[in-house]
C-alpha positions as CSV (number, residue, x, y, z in Angstrom):
1,X,-5.6,65.8,116.0
2,X,-7.3,65.1,112.6
3,X,-5.1,65.0,109.5
4,X,-5.4,64.7,105.8
5,X,-4.9,61.2,104.2
6,X,-3.6,61.5,100.7
7,X,-5.2,59.5,97.9
8,X,-5.2,59.8,94.1
9,X,-6.6,58.8,90.8
10,X,-3.3,57.1,89.9
11,X,-4.5,56.1,86.5
12,X,-3.7,59.7,85.6
13,X,-0.1,58.9,86.2
14,X,0.0,55.6,84.3
15,X,-2.5,53.0,83.0
16,X,-0.4,50.2,84.5
17,X,-1.5,49.3,88.0
18,X,2.0,48.3,89.1
19,X,3.3,51.7,88.1
20,X,0.4,53.4,89.9
21,X,1.3,51.6,93.1
22,X,4.9,52.4,92.7
23,X,4.4,56.2,92.4
24,X,1.9,56.2,95.3
25,X,4.2,54.5,97.7
26,X,7.3,56.5,96.5
27,X,5.5,59.8,97.1
28,X,3.9,59.0,100.4
29,X,0.3,58.4,99.4
30,X,-1.6,56.0,101.7
31,X,-4.7,55.4,99.5
32,X,-5.9,55.1,96.0
33,X,-9.3,55.9,94.3
34,X,-9.3,53.1,91.7
35,X,-10.9,53.9,88.4
36,X,-8.8,52.4,85.6
37,X,-6.8,49.2,86.3
38,X,-4.3,48.3,83.5
39,X,-6.6,50.2,81.1
40,X,-9.8,48.5,82.2
41,X,-12.6,50.3,84.0
42,X,-13.8,48.9,87.3
43,X,-17.1,47.3,86.2
44,X,-15.2,45.4,83.5
45,X,-12.8,43.7,85.8
46,X,-12.9,39.9,85.9
47,X,-13.0,38.1,89.2
48,X,-9.4,36.9,88.9
49,X,-8.2,40.4,88.2
50,X,-10.0,41.7,91.2
51,X,-8.2,39.2,93.4
52,X,-4.9,40.2,91.8
53,X,-5.6,43.9,92.6
54,X,-6.5,43.0,96.2
55,X,-3.2,41.2,96.7
56,X,-1.2,44.0,95.1
57,X,-2.8,46.6,97.3
58,X,-2.1,44.6,100.4
59,X,1.5,44.1,99.4
60,X,2.0,47.8,98.7
61,X,0.2,48.9,101.9
62,X,-2.2,51.1,100.0
63,X,-5.8,51.4,101.1
64,X,-8.9,52.3,99.0
65,X,-10.3,55.7,99.9
66,X,-13.3,55.2,97.6
67,X,-14.1,53.4,94.4
68,X,-14.0,55.8,91.5
69,X,-17.0,54.5,89.7
70,X,-19.0,56.2,86.9
71,X,-22.3,55.4,88.4
72,X,-24.8,58.1,87.7
73,X,-22.9,59.3,84.6
74,X,-25.8,58.2,82.3
75,X,-28.6,60.2,80.7
76,X,-31.5,60.6,83.1
77,X,-34.0,59.6,80.5
78,X,-32.4,56.2,79.9
79,X,-33.8,53.0,81.5
80,X,-32.4,52.5,85.0
81,X,-32.5,48.7,85.2
82,X,-29.3,48.1,83.2
83,X,-27.5,50.8,85.3
84,X,-28.4,49.0,88.5
85,X,-26.9,45.8,87.1
86,X,-23.6,47.7,86.5
87,X,-24.0,49.0,90.1
88,X,-24.3,45.5,91.5
89,X,-21.0,44.5,89.7
90,X,-19.2,47.5,91.1
91,X,-20.6,46.9,94.6
92,X,-19.5,43.3,94.4
93,X,-16.0,44.4,93.5
94,X,-16.0,47.0,96.2
95,X,-16.9,44.3,98.8
96,X,-14.1,42.0,97.5
97,X,-11.6,44.9,97.8
98,X,-12.9,45.8,101.3
99,X,-13.8,49.4,100.1
100,X,-16.3,51.3,102.2
101,X,-17.1,54.2,99.8
102,X,-18.2,54.5,96.2
103,X,-18.1,57.8,94.2
104,X,-21.3,58.4,92.2
105,X,-23.0,61.1,90.1
106,X,-26.7,62.2,89.6
107,X,-27.4,61.6,85.9
108,X,-27.0,63.8,82.9
109,X,-29.9,66.1,82.0
110,X,-31.1,66.7,78.4
111,X,-29.6,69.7,76.7
112,X,-31.5,72.9,77.6
113,X,-33.6,71.1,80.2
114,X,-35.2,72.9,83.2
115,X,-33.2,71.5,86.1
116,X,-36.2,71.7,88.5
117,X,-38.2,69.5,86.2
118,X,-35.9,66.6,86.9
119,X,-35.5,67.0,90.7
120,X,-37.8,64.1,91.6
121,X,-36.4,61.8,89.0
122,X,-32.9,62.5,90.1
123,X,-33.7,61.8,93.7
124,X,-35.5,58.6,92.8
125,X,-32.7,57.3,90.7
126,X,-30.0,58.2,93.2
127,X,-32.2,56.6,95.9
128,X,-32.2,53.3,94.1
129,X,-28.4,53.3,94.1
130,X,-28.4,54.3,97.8
131,X,-30.8,51.5,98.6
132,X,-28.8,48.9,96.8
133,X,-25.5,50.2,98.3
134,X,-27.0,49.9,101.7
135,X,-27.4,46.1,101.3
136,X,-23.6,46.0,100.8
137,X,-22.8,48.2,103.7
138,X,-21.4,50.8,101.3
139,X,-21.5,54.6,101.6
140,X,-22.2,56.4,98.3
141,X,-20.5,59.8,97.8
142,X,-21.9,62.2,95.3
143,X,-19.5,64.3,93.2
144,X,-20.6,67.6,91.6
145,X,-20.1,67.6,87.9
146,X,-21.1,69.6,84.8
147,X,-24.5,68.7,83.2
148,X,-25.7,66.3,85.9
149,X,-28.5,67.2,88.2
150,X,-26.1,67.9,91.1
151,X,-24.1,70.4,89.2
152,X,-24.8,73.4,91.4
153,X,-24.2,73.7,95.1
154,X,-27.9,74.1,95.7
155,X,-28.9,71.0,93.8
156,X,-26.2,69.0,95.6
157,X,-27.7,70.1,98.9
158,X,-31.2,69.0,97.8
159,X,-29.9,65.6,97.0
160,X,-27.9,65.2,100.2
161,X,-30.8,66.5,102.3
162,X,-33.1,63.9,100.7
163,X,-31.3,60.9,102.2
164,X,-30.8,62.1,105.8
165,X,-27.0,61.5,105.8
166,X,-27.0,58.2,103.9
167,X,-25.6,60.0,100.8
168,X,-22.4,61.9,101.4
169,X,-20.6,64.6,99.4
170,X,-17.4,64.4,97.4
171,X,-16.5,68.1,97.3
172,X,-14.8,68.9,93.9
173,X,-13.9,72.6,94.1
174,X,-12.4,72.6,90.6
175,X,-15.6,71.4,89.1
176,X,-17.5,74.2,90.8
177,X,-15.2,76.7,89.2
178,X,-15.7,75.2,85.8
179,X,-19.4,75.3,86.3
180,X,-19.4,79.0,87.1
181,X,-20.0,78.6,90.9
182,X,-17.9,79.9,93.8
183,X,-16.4,77.0,95.7
184,X,-15.5,79.2,98.7
185,X,-17.1,80.3,100.8
186,X,-20.6,79.7,99.2
187,X,-20.5,76.1,98.0
188,X,-18.2,75.0,100.8
189,X,-20.4,76.4,103.6
190,X,-23.6,75.0,102.1
191,X,-22.2,71.5,101.7
192,X,-19.8,71.3,104.6
193,X,-22.1,69.2,106.9
194,X,-22.2,66.5,104.3
195,X,-18.6,66.5,103.1
196,X,-17.0,63.0,103.2
197,X,-13.8,63.8,101.4
198,X,-12.3,66.1,98.7
199,X,-11.3,65.8,95.1
200,X,-8.3,68.0,94.5
201,X,-8.6,69.7,91.1
202,X,-8.0,73.4,90.4
203,X,-9.3,75.5,87.5
204,X,-9.8,79.0,86.1
205,X,-13.2,80.3,85.2
206,X,-11.9,80.6,81.6
207,X,-12.1,76.8,81.4
208,X,-8.4,75.9,82.0
209,X,-7.6,73.2,84.5
210,X,-4.4,74.1,86.4
211,X,-2.3,72.6,89.2
212,X,-3.6,72.7,92.8
213,X,-3.5,76.3,94.3
214,X,-2.8,77.9,90.9
215,X,-6.5,78.6,90.1
216,X,-9.7,79.9,91.5
217,X,-10.8,76.8,93.5
218,X,-9.6,78.2,96.9
219,X,-8.1,74.8,97.8
220,X,-5.8,76.0,100.6
221,X,-8.5,78.1,102.2
222,X,-11.0,75.3,102.1
223,X,-8.7,72.6,103.4
224,X,-7.3,74.8,106.2
225,X,-10.9,75.8,107.4
226,X,-12.0,72.1,107.2
227,X,-9.2,70.6,109.2
228,X,-9.5,73.2,112.0
229,X,-12.8,71.6,113.1
230,X,-12.6,68.1,111.7
231,X,-13.2,65.3,114.2
232,X,-11.7,62.6,112.0
233,X,-8.9,62.1,109.5
234,X,-10.2,63.2,106.0
235,X,-9.2,61.9,102.6
236,X,-8.0,64.3,99.9
237,X,-7.9,62.6,96.5
238,X,-5.7,64.1,93.8
239,X,-7.5,64.3,90.4
240,X,-5.3,66.8,88.5
241,X,-6.7,66.4,84.9
242,X,-3.8,68.5,83.7
243,X,-3.0,69.0,80.0
244,X,0.0,67.4,78.3
245,X,1.5,68.0,74.9
246,X,0.3,64.5,74.0
247,X,-3.3,65.5,74.8
248,X,-3.0,68.7,72.9
249,X,-1.7,67.0,69.8
250,X,-4.9,64.9,69.8
251,X,-7.0,68.1,69.6
252,X,-5.7,69.8,66.5
253,X,-6.9,73.3,65.8
254,X,-7.7,74.1,69.4
255,X,-6.0,76.7,71.4
256,X,-5.6,76.7,75.2
257,X,-5.0,79.8,77.3
258,X,-3.2,77.7,79.9
259,X,0.4,78.3,81.1
260,X,0.5,74.9,82.8
261,X,1.1,72.3,80.1
262,X,3.3,69.3,80.6
263,X,5.4,67.0,78.4
264,X,3.9,63.8,79.9
265,X,1.1,62.6,82.1
266,X,3.8,61.5,84.7
267,X,5.3,64.9,84.8
268,X,1.9,66.5,85.3
269,X,0.9,64.1,88.1
270,X,4.2,64.6,89.9
271,X,3.9,68.4,89.8
272,X,0.3,68.2,91.1
273,X,1.5,65.8,93.9
274,X,4.2,68.2,95.0
275,X,1.7,71.1,95.2
276,X,-0.9,69.1,97.0
277,X,1.5,68.0,99.7
278,X,2.7,71.6,100.2
279,X,-1.0,72.6,100.7
280,X,-1.7,69.9,103.2
281,X,1.6,70.4,105.1
282,X,0.6,74.1,105.6
283,X,-2.9,73.2,106.7
């Protein structure tokens, strides 16, 4: 019987990699989606640091669910060549860490742009990344995100269809809520054939990000439906993005209509962890 494998963006718990591994093992996670290692983003890691990360992962018994890269989080009108050089570095690191998946995006559009005008450009740029990743034996997984080409479920489907299964879907139900789209059943049913794994983030249509199963992202319903027919174990990656008093203090003058605000990032991460495990246990 297929089951959910728990992963997380543990840099939301703590910047220190050792503390990330500590909380993952203590709470029963089996995987990590690395993004920030000791305060340094993936593409900036030196070779010696990559080897250190690999050794620590092996010692902790933690696998990599996907590499949490920022590939595709660039303006679509910028030159692509420098971006491909960054991609090569990330893919080299992915190979060293024995990762099989890399999370990507589909480029920011100019403000006020007609999305349809950039369809071909987005497909061509993502295609270059897919082509490069293929030489490394990596699977690229596209995440829906605000302002990129693949923001809407329909544009995500267009991208996924364009590559005949070589490009997979990271289904982020919270991001769909924040973008004004219904994650369930509309977006989920449209993208289900391409879903590789899930990012667990919940939100309200007002813009507040809330703990899993406390918002409008239909996380329990989606996961329960998916696991009923899944033919393989499936990753669920916790990316809570919850507000802390520390974060609020840095945004003076702003008011948040959000009942879920935490004293520290550690407290926020642990509460989100508890709620995610409750959801997957029920599913």
